[in-house]
C-alpha positions, 0 to 999 in steps of 0.5 A, a space after each residue: 512478469 504475469 501474476 497469477 492468483 487465487 483465493 481460497 473461499 471455501 474449506 481446506 483451500 490455500 490462497 495462492 499466487 504463481 508469479 511467470 516470466 512473460 519473456 522466457 514463460 517461466 514460473 518464477 516463484 509460486 507461495 501458498 498462503 494458510 488458512 488460520 482455521 478451516 472455516 478462514 476466507 482469504 482473498 488474494 489481490 495484486 497491487 499495482 505495481 507503483 514501483 516499476 519506476 524504481 529499479 530495485 522494486 521493479 520486479 517484485 509483487 505487492 501482495 494484498 491478503 484480506 482474512 475475515 478480520 485482519 489482512 496482510 501486506 507481503 513483498 515478494 521477490 519472484 527473482 529470488 524466490 523468497 517472501 521478502 516481508 509480511 505486515 499484518 494490519 487489524 481491520 479497524 473500526 472503518 473498513 471500507 475503501 480500496 487498498 492503496 500502495 506506493 513505493 516512495 524514495 526519500 534522501 536515498 532510502 525507499 518506502 512503502 506508502 500504505 493507504 486502506 480506507 481512512 488508515 494510511 501506513 509508512 513502512 520501511 521497503 527494505 525490512 517491512 518495519 513500520 514507520 508510522 500510521 496515521 487515521 484521518 478524522 473521517 471519509 471527508 479528509 482526503 490525502 494525495 501522495 506526491 514524490 516523498 510528499 502528503 496533500 491533506 485536503 477535506 471537502 468539508 473545509 478548505 485547509 490544505 496541507 502539505 506534509 513530508 511524508 517520511 517525518 511527517 513534518 508540516 512543510 506549509 498549512 493554509 487556505 489556499 496555499 501557494 507552493 513553488 509556483 503551484 496553487 492548490 484549492 481545496 475542493 471544498 464546498 
């Protein structure tokens, strides 16, 4: 699919998304996002499709809609012409960092992992319900996602923690740790 977006930076404009089928050139879906007030700025971005390997979500479109003091994550299903769900997330004290979004599978269920700066979120991919939210201690703490596992490490110490991404249970933590023939080392000082 080809996704074209239009942001709203001036008064009386809406943010708009158009989704086209690249093979047939047919418009599959268009959607306008209204402002809360006339002077509101809205910036619309399309997340990279990290769900292309999952048949149920490969043609869906995940959007990041930034507004003045909050943003939305929106899941569109262009084949059905519907917005499947929308999450509203207020900006935290720290708003830096690019937004990332990944669809992960665990025990035959699908989830949406979202990171914006030091703020982490997990949602049900089906209905968009929030499963959990976590804020990293500071920008020296980092996280990597591998399948349905989160790897936490820091630039300020050498501790590495491997955690289940769904229930947040710690699988192993240490300095350095060995996991199933993989050795992970922290990029500490």
